[in-house]
Structure formats: C-alpha cells, structure tokens
matplotlib code that plots the C-alpha trace (Angstrom):
import matplotlib.pyplot as plt

x = [0.0, 2.8, 4.7, 1.7, 1.1, 4.5, 8.0, 10.2, 13.9, 15.1, 16.8, 20.5, 22.6, 26.3, 27.1, 30.4, 28.6, 26.2, 26.9, 26.4, 27.2, 24.4, 22.9, 20.9, 17.2, 17.7, 20.0, 17.5, 14.7, 16.9, 18.3, 17.4, 15.1, 18.1, 20.1, 17.1, 16.4, 20.1, 20.1, 16.9, 18.3, 21.2, 18.8, 16.7, 19.6, 21.0, 17.6, 16.5, 19.8, 21.6, 23.0, 23.3, 20.6, 22.7, 23.1, 19.4, 18.7, 21.3, 20.0, 16.4, 17.5, 19.1, 16.1, 13.8, 15.7, 14.4, 10.8, 9.5, 8.9, 5.8, 7.7, 10.1, 7.3, 5.2, 8.2, 9.2, 5.8, 4.9, 8.2, 9.1, 10.5, 7.1, 6.3, 9.6, 8.8, 5.5, 7.2, 9.8, 7.1, 5.4, 8.5, 11.2, 11.8, 13.6, 11.2, 13.5, 13.6, 9.8, 9.4, 11.7, 9.8, 6.4, 7.8, 9.2, 5.9, 4.0, 6.2, 5.7, 1.9, 1.8, 3.7, 2.5, -0.2, -0.6, -0.7, -1.2, -3.9, -1.3, -0.7, -4.3, -4.0, -0.7, -2.5, -1.0, -4.1, -4.2, -0.4, -0.7, -3.8, -1.8, 1.0, -1.5, -1.7, 2.0, 3.1, 5.6, 4.0, 6.3, 5.6, 1.9, 2.1, 4.1, 1.7, -1.4, 0.2, 1.0, -2.5, -3.9, -1.9, -3.1, -6.8, -6.5, -5.1, -7.9, -10.6, -9.2, -9.1, -12.6, -13.9, -12.0, -14.4, -13.0, -13.1, -15.4, -17.8, -16.1, -12.8, -14.5, -16.2, -12.9, -11.2, -14.1, -13.8, -10.0, -9.6, -11.5, -11.4, -12.3, -14.4, -11.4, -9.5, -12.5, -12.8, -9.1, -9.1, -12.2, -10.5, -7.7, -10.2, -11.4, -10.9, -11.6, -9.0, -7.9, -8.0, -6.8, -4.4, -1.4, -2.7, -0.3, -1.5, -5.1, -4.3, -3.1, -6.3, -8.6, -6.7, -7.5, -11.2, -11.2, -9.8, -12.2, -15.2, -14.2, -14.6, -17.6, -18.6, -18.9, -15.8, -17.0, -20.3, -18.5, -16.9, -20.1, -21.3, -22.4, -19.3, -16.9, -18.8, -18.8, -15.1, -14.3, -16.4, -14.6, -11.2, -12.4, -13.6, -10.6, -7.5, -5.0, -3.4, -4.9, -3.9, -5.7, -8.7, -8.9, -8.6, -11.2, -13.8, -13.4, -13.8, -17.0, -18.6, -17.5, -18.9, -22.1, -22.8, -23.1, -25.3, -27.4, -29.4, -26.4, -26.2, -28.4, -26.5, -23.2, -24.4, -26.0, -22.7, -20.5, -22.6, -23.8, -21.6, -18.5, -19.4, -20.0, -16.8, -14.8, -16.0, -13.5, -10.6, -7.4, -7.3, -9.2, -9.8, -11.4, -13.6, -14.8, -15.5, -17.6, -19.5, -20.2, -21.4, -23.6, -25.2, -26.0, -27.5, -29.6, -31.2, -32.7, -32.5, -34.3, -35.7, -32.5, -30.5, -32.9, -33.0, -29.2, -28.9, -31.1, -28.6, -25.7, -26.1, -22.8, -23.4, -24.7, -21.8, -19.3, -20.9, -20.9, -17.2, -16.6, -18.2, -14.9, -12.7, -9.8, -11.0, -13.9, -15.2, -15.6, -17.5, -19.7, -20.6, -21.2, -23.8, -25.4, -25.4, -27.2, -29.6, -30.3, -30.7, -33.2, -35.2, -35.3, -36.5, -36.8, -35.5, -32.0, -32.5, -33.5, -30.3, -28.3, -29.9, -29.2, -25.5, -25.6, -26.0, -27.7, -24.7, -22.3, -24.3, -24.4, -20.6, -19.9, -22.4, -19.8, -17.4, -16.1, -16.5, -19.6, -20.1, -20.0, -22.5, -24.8, -24.7, -25.5, -28.3, -29.9, -29.9, -31.3, -34.1, -35.1, -35.2, -37.2, -39.7, -39.9, -40.6, -44.1, -44.9, -43.8, -45.9, -48.9, -48.4, -48.0, -51.2, -52.9, -51.5, -52.7, -56.2, -56.4, -55.3, -57.7, -60.6, -59.5, -59.8, -63.5, -63.2, -62.7, -59.1, -59.3, -56.3, -56.9, -57.0, -53.7, -52.0, -53.4, -52.0, -48.5, -48.8, -49.9, -47.1, -44.4, -44.7, -44.8, -41.5, -39.9, -41.1, -37.7, -36.4, -38.4, -37.0, -33.5, -33.8, -35.5, -32.6, -30.4, -30.3, -30.3, -33.1, -35.1, -34.9, -35.8, -38.5, -40.6, -43.4, -46.9, -48.2, -45.6, -46.3, -50.0, -49.4, -47.1, -49.7, -52.4, -50.1, -50.2, -54.0, -54.3]
y = [0.0, 2.4, 2.4, 3.2, 6.3, 7.6, 6.8, 5.7, 4.9, 1.5, 1.7, 1.4, 0.3, 0.1, -3.5, -2.4, 0.0, -2.7, -3.8, -7.4, -9.7, -9.4, -12.5, -12.9, -13.5, -17.2, -17.7, -16.2, -18.5, -21.6, -20.8, -22.8, -21.3, -20.5, -18.9, -16.9, -15.6, -14.7, -12.8, -10.9, -10.0, -8.3, -6.2, -5.4, -4.1, -2.0, -0.2, -0.1, 0.5, 3.8, 3.9, 6.7, 7.8, 6.8, 3.3, 2.9, 4.1, 1.9, -1.2, -0.5, -0.1, -3.5, -4.9, -3.7, -5.9, -8.9, -7.9, -8.5, -12.2, -13.7, -16.3, -13.8, -11.2, -13.7, -14.2, -10.6, -9.0, -11.5, -10.8, -8.4, -6.1, -4.9, -3.9, -2.0, -0.2, 1.0, 2.2, 4.2, 5.6, 7.1, 8.3, 9.2, 12.8, 12.2, 12.5, 10.4, 7.6, 7.7, 7.6, 4.6, 2.8, 3.3, 2.2, -1.0, -1.8, -1.1, -3.5, -6.2, -5.7, -5.9, -9.2, -11.0, -13.7, -14.3, -11.7, -12.8, -11.3, -9.6, -6.9, -5.8, -5.1, -3.3, -0.1, 0.0, 1.6, 4.3, 4.9, 5.3, 7.6, 9.8, 10.0, 11.2, 14.4, 15.2, 18.3, 16.5, 15.7, 12.8, 11.2, 11.5, 9.9, 7.0, 6.5, 6.6, 4.1, 1.7, 2.1, 1.3, -1.9, -2.9, -2.2, -4.1, -7.1, -7.0, -6.5, -9.4, -11.7, -10.9, -11.8, -14.9, -17.2, -20.3, -18.9, -20.5, -18.2, -18.5, -17.2, -14.3, -13.4, -13.6, -11.2, -8.7, -8.7, -8.4, -5.7, -2.5, 1.0, 3.9, 6.8, 9.0, 7.1, 7.2, 11.0, 11.5, 9.6, 11.5, 14.8, 14.0, 14.1, 17.6, 19.9, 23.4, 26.1, 26.2, 22.4, 21.0, 18.1, 17.0, 15.0, 12.1, 11.7, 11.9, 9.2, 6.8, 7.5, 7.0, 3.8, 2.5, 3.3, 1.6, -1.6, -1.5, -0.8, -3.7, -6.1, -4.5, -5.1, -2.9, -0.8, 0.0, 1.3, 3.6, 5.5, 5.7, 9.1, 12.2, 14.1, 11.4, 11.1, 14.9, 15.2, 12.2, 13.8, 17.1, 15.3, 13.4, 16.4, 18.7, 16.7, 16.6, 13.4, 10.6, 7.8, 9.7, 10.3, 6.6, 5.6, 8.2, 7.2, 3.5, 4.3, 6.2, 3.3, 0.7, 2.8, 3.5, -0.2, -0.1, 3.1, 3.3, 6.2, 8.5, 7.8, 10.8, 13.1, 12.0, 12.2, 15.6, 17.0, 15.3, 16.1, 13.7, 15.5, 14.8, 11.1, 10.8, 12.7, 10.2, 7.3, 8.6, 8.7, 6.9, 5.1, 1.9, 2.1, 5.5, 4.3, 1.3, 3.3, 5.8, 3.0, 1.5, 4.9, 5.5, 2.1, 2.6, 6.1, 4.6, 2.1, 4.8, 8.0, 11.1, 13.8, 15.8, 12.9, 12.0, 15.6, 15.8, 12.6, 13.8, 16.6, 14.1, 13.4, 11.6, 9.1, 6.3, 6.7, 6.6, 3.4, 1.8, 2.6, 0.9, -2.3, -2.9, -2.1, -4.5, -5.0, -7.5, -5.9, -2.6, -4.2, -6.0, -2.8, -0.9, -3.4, -3.1, 0.7, 0.4, -2.0, 0.4, 3.4, 1.4, 0.5, 4.2, 5.3, 3.4, 6.4, 5.4, 2.0, 3.7, 5.8, 2.7, 0.7, 3.5, 3.1, -0.6, -2.0, -5.2, -5.9, -5.4, -7.7, -10.4, -10.4, -10.3, -13.2, -15.6, -14.8, -17.5, -15.3, -16.5, -13.3, -11.2, -13.5, -13.1, -9.3, -9.5, -11.9, -9.6, -6.8, -9.0, -10.4, -6.8, -5.8, -8.8, -8.1, -4.4, -4.9, -6.5, -4.0, -1.1, -2.5, -2.6, 1.1, 2.0, 0.2, 2.2, 5.4, 4.5, 3.7, 7.1, 8.9, 7.0, 8.0, 11.6, 11.7, 12.0, 14.9, 18.5, 19.8, 21.7, 22.9, 20.3, 17.5, 18.8, 18.7, 15.2, 14.0, 15.2, 13.4, 10.1, 10.1, 9.4, 5.6, 5.9, 7.8, 4.6, 2.3, 2.4, 0.1, -2.7, -2.8, -2.1, -5.3, -7.3, -6.8, -8.6, -12.4, -13.3, -10.9, -11.9, -15.5, -14.7, -12.1, -13.1, -14.9, -15.0, -12.4, -9.8, -10.5, -10.0, -6.7, -5.5, -6.5, -4.3, -1.3, -2.0, -2.2, 1.1]
z = [0.0, 1.0, -2.3, -4.4, -2.3, -1.5, -2.9, 0.0, -0.3, 0.9, 4.3, 4.4, 7.3, 8.2, 9.2, 10.7, 13.1, 14.5, 18.1, 17.1, 14.2, 11.6, 10.0, 6.8, 6.8, 5.8, 8.7, 11.2, 9.9, 10.2, 13.7, 16.7, 19.4, 21.7, 18.8, 17.8, 21.3, 21.8, 18.4, 19.2, 22.6, 20.9, 18.8, 21.8, 23.8, 20.9, 20.6, 24.2, 25.9, 26.6, 23.1, 20.7, 18.3, 15.4, 16.7, 17.3, 13.8, 12.2, 14.1, 13.1, 9.4, 9.7, 11.5, 8.7, 6.2, 8.2, 8.2, 4.7, 4.9, 6.4, 8.5, 10.0, 10.4, 12.4, 14.7, 15.2, 15.6, 18.4, 20.2, 23.0, 20.3, 19.3, 22.9, 23.0, 19.7, 21.1, 24.3, 22.4, 20.1, 23.1, 24.9, 22.2, 21.3, 18.1, 15.1, 12.7, 15.3, 15.7, 12.0, 11.7, 14.5, 12.9, 9.5, 10.9, 12.7, 9.5, 7.5, 10.1, 10.1, 6.3, 6.1, 9.3, 8.9, 12.6, 15.4, 19.0, 21.2, 23.4, 20.7, 20.9, 24.6, 24.2, 23.2, 19.6, 18.1, 20.8, 20.4, 16.6, 17.1, 19.4, 16.8, 14.2, 16.3, 16.0, 14.2, 12.0, 8.6, 7.8, 11.2, 10.8, 7.3, 8.7, 11.6, 9.3, 7.0, 9.9, 11.4, 7.9, 7.8, 11.3, 10.5, 7.2, 9.0, 11.6, 9.0, 6.9, 9.9, 10.9, 7.4, 6.6, 4.8, 6.3, 9.9, 12.4, 14.2, 17.5, 16.1, 14.4, 17.8, 19.5, 17.1, 17.4, 21.2, 21.2, 18.6, 19.2, 17.8, 20.0, 19.0, 19.4, 16.7, 14.4, 14.9, 14.4, 11.1, 9.9, 10.9, 8.4, 5.6, 6.2, 3.3, 4.6, 3.9, 7.6, 8.2, 4.9, 5.4, 3.4, 0.4, 1.0, 4.6, 3.4, 0.8, 3.5, 5.5, 2.5, 1.5, 5.0, 4.6, 1.2, 2.7, 5.7, 3.4, 1.1, 4.0, 5.6, 9.2, 12.2, 11.4, 7.9, 9.3, 11.7, 8.8, 6.7, 7.6, 5.6, 6.7, 5.4, 2.1, 1.4, 2.2, -0.1, -2.9, -2.5, -2.7, -5.8, -7.6, -6.8, -6.5, -9.4, -8.1, -10.2, -7.7, -4.9, -7.1, -7.9, -4.2, -3.1, -5.8, -5.0, -1.3, -2.0, -3.8, -1.2, 1.6, -0.3, -0.4, 3.4, 3.3, 0.2, 1.7, 1.0, -2.8, -3.9, -1.6, -3.1, -6.7, -6.1, -4.6, -7.1, -10.1, -12.8, -15.4, -13.3, -13.1, -16.8, -17.6, -15.4, -17.6, -20.1, -17.7, -18.6, -15.3, -15.2, -11.5, -11.9, -14.8, -12.8, -9.6, -11.4, -13.3, -9.9, -8.5, -11.5, -11.3, -7.6, -8.4, -11.2, -8.9, -6.8, -8.9, -7.7, -10.0, -9.9, -11.0, -13.8, -15.1, -15.0, -16.9, -19.6, -20.3, -20.9, -24.6, -24.8, -22.0, -24.2, -26.6, -23.7, -22.4, -25.9, -26.2, -22.8, -24.2, -26.0, -23.0, -22.4, -18.8, -18.5, -15.2, -17.0, -19.9, -17.5, -15.5, -18.7, -19.8, -16.3, -16.6, -20.0, -18.4, -15.5, -17.8, -19.9, -16.8, -16.0, -19.4, -22.7, -24.6, -23.3, -24.9, -28.2, -28.1, -27.5, -30.3, -32.7, -32.0, -32.6, -29.0, -30.3, -32.5, -29.6, -27.5, -30.2, -30.6, -26.8, -26.1, -27.5, -24.7, -22.4, -19.4, -17.5, -15.6, -18.7, -20.4, -17.4, -17.6, -21.3, -20.6, -18.0, -20.5, -23.3, -21.0, -20.1, -23.7, -24.7, -21.9, -22.9, -26.6, -26.3, -23.5, -25.8, -28.6, -26.3, -25.4, -29.1, -29.9, -27.2, -28.6, -32.1, -30.8, -29.0, -32.2, -34.3, -32.1, -32.2, -36.0, -35.5, -33.0, -33.9, -33.9, -30.6, -28.7, -26.1, -28.6, -30.1, -26.8, -26.1, -29.4, -28.5, -25.1, -26.6, -29.1, -26.5, -26.9, -30.7, -30.7, -29.3, -32.1, -33.9, -31.1, -32.6, -36.1, -34.8, -32.7, -35.4, -37.8, -35.3, -35.6, -31.9, -31.0, -34.1, -33.0, -29.4, -29.9, -32.9, -31.0, -32.3, -29.9, -31.1, -34.7, -34.1, -32.5, -35.3, -37.9, -36.2, -36.8, -40.6, -40.6, -38.7]

ax = plt.figure().add_subplot(projection="3d")
ax.plot(x, y, z, "-o")
ax.set_aspect("equal")
plt.show()
C-alpha cells in the first residue's frame, strides 16, 4: 500500500557499526530457538539501551531488512521487540527515530499472517492515534500508513471465509477502535482552507477506509457518515493526483454499499456530469469506480439525477465505447449501466440501439466469461420483456389517435396528441432489434407478430 502512495527509499545500514554480528534472513529463519532468542536480545539491547541515536537508527534499518517475509514477520511481531517499539514511540523525542519505529511496525503488520492477542491489549491503536496528532508531517504519514496496515489485518481476519464463528467473535472482542480514533481519522479528511491536510496523509487514511469498506462489518459502518462522504467527494472532484482520485472514488462506492441512503447526496454533490466525464478517464480504477457509483445512483435515482442525466447526450456513446474495453469488469458494468438506464426510461434503450447496441451484445455473447454473459443476458431479457410492452403502449396510442380523428381539432386534442405520441416515438427500437439475428430468433413470437400486424391495418 505504501509504495503506491509515496515513494520511500530502501533503508541502508552500516554492518560495521552494528553492536552485534548481523545475520541474513535465511540464517535467522533456520536458527534454533536458543540462537534466535540470543540474536533478538542483541537487537533489543541495541535499541532499548543507553545507546546513541545513530546506533538505534542503524539497528532499526538492519532490522527492517528482516521484516519483509511472512515467516520472519510472524516471529518478530509477536516478540518483545514490538512492545519496545511502542514504548519508544510514546517516549522518544527524536522524530526520525519515531518515523523509523512506525515504519518498521507497518512492514511487520503488512507481512504478518498471525498476530497474538497480546498486541491488541498493548495499546497499539491508541499509540498510533496519538502519533497522528504530532506536528511533523512525515511522522503523521508513517503513523497513518501503519494504522492502515493494522486495521486491514484485523478486517481481513474478521472476514476470513473459512473462519469459524467462535474465532470471528474472539477477534471482534479483542480488537476495538475507540471513537477518538475514528474521529481523528475523519478529521484527516477535512478539506476546509484552515484544516486541509497533506494529500499524502489523506491518501493513507482513505486507503485504510477503502480496505475496511471492502470487508464490511462494524468498522466500515462507523466510517459511513455524511461528513466522510462529502469530504471524499470534495477530494475526488478537486485533486490533481490521479492515484488519490482513484482511491477516493473507489472508497465512496465501497462505503455507499453499506449506506445506500447516501447515494443521492453523493451524486448531487459530485454532479452527474463529473461522473460521466470520469468514464472517459485513462485510469481503469477511476472508470470502474464511477461506473459503480452511476449504477447505484440509477437504482434509486431522484428527480434531480434524472434531469441531470437527460442533459448528458454523450453518456450512451461513452458506455458503448466501454463495451470494447480491455478489462472485463468494465465491460460487465457498462452493460449493467445500460440496463439500469433502460429501466429508468426506454429512450435510453432507443439511443443505445441506434449506436448498434444489439450488434455489440451479439458479438460479446460468444465470450467464455460466464459473468459477462450473465450481464448481457440480463440486458437481453429486459429488452425482450420491454418490446411486447412497448408495442402494447404504441397500440394504445394509435387507438387514441384513431378515435380523435373524429373529434374537432381543438387545442386540447392537439396537446393530447403530443402526449400520446411518446410511446410511438420509441417504435424504432423494434425494427432495430428485429434486424439482429439473436433478437429476431428470441423475440418473434406469435403475440408480437399479431401486435405488429395491427399497426399496418391502422
């Protein structure tokens, strides 16, 4: 997570300046229990003792080289060294030392696959939360990155599919996040002129929210608030950092899944035009996130969203272009977006048919990807259900117009004629579909043919 957000140089250490004989990672992993304990004691004394700042920093840089392996991380994170790091984080005055301590803890948390319950009771979440209040920007970044790694570990463990219920309950009871920590993280997202935080620090915080929201559960719901959403929307629509925008937009969607009642607020604040414009973004993650947001918005669109959508003349063209995207997930969600638009108003279906949607569907239906075929099938089923219904509405319009031929041409009857012509304007959907082999084979039942024949007689 860290290297995508911020470029950090690899730590370097001077082996000659170490107070003990350094060993390679492979040697540490193959050492006996006694040898391992003796080796870790050397490291502990070098960091905890009355040694110089340079020695502590050099030892930590060496120690970091041992942390990026799951087997070694499991050993080291469950040793007394982790307790020492937390103690020094709270008491040390040196900012570079505190940065190195949080960085090492973050690496251990990222690579460890097992963390004993004792770490939860050590106050690590509280210590990292306190560090987020420090004045030094670099230290706050490192603390937020480490807190993000810890929260991601806990969220992952709480949602392991093969876990038994008793283990999940134990993790919930052992790991807790105070309201103070939640408030401090939310505060990092604020975007006012006086409170605006460093974007890199915000990115770490938002990445943590994205990971938590992806796993759901209690912690995700604690961050699903109107304040968080509006701050994320502001960051999405104003930042020039594409990676931050991608993370923020993905986080918005993931949080919205846990609080659908906020979708109209988000879309109103974000703007439909912004969402549509982001479908043309060069970053796949941004395209996919905004497709997800649009699909959620279309499922419960209010009048403002519907009116704003009607102004987006290029939306259907953008979605049709995405049907040929290299990423299958984007193609799938584009078909679903066209489906949801058609459910909202059949005029969207007419626009899509005019730019050869049936032909795209016919070609894509041959894909081996079962999920993509399922999305295409949902859209096809909706269309096939809509055509007979549309023909019925057209027949009703024709009947009304036929009766009015015998009525005087009053202003009222003229207005009524315009109103009843709405279904007839959608009739081009039918021949556009009939010209396509797969739709013609599926849709030409006797009932439909009968309805079409009545149009010729009238």
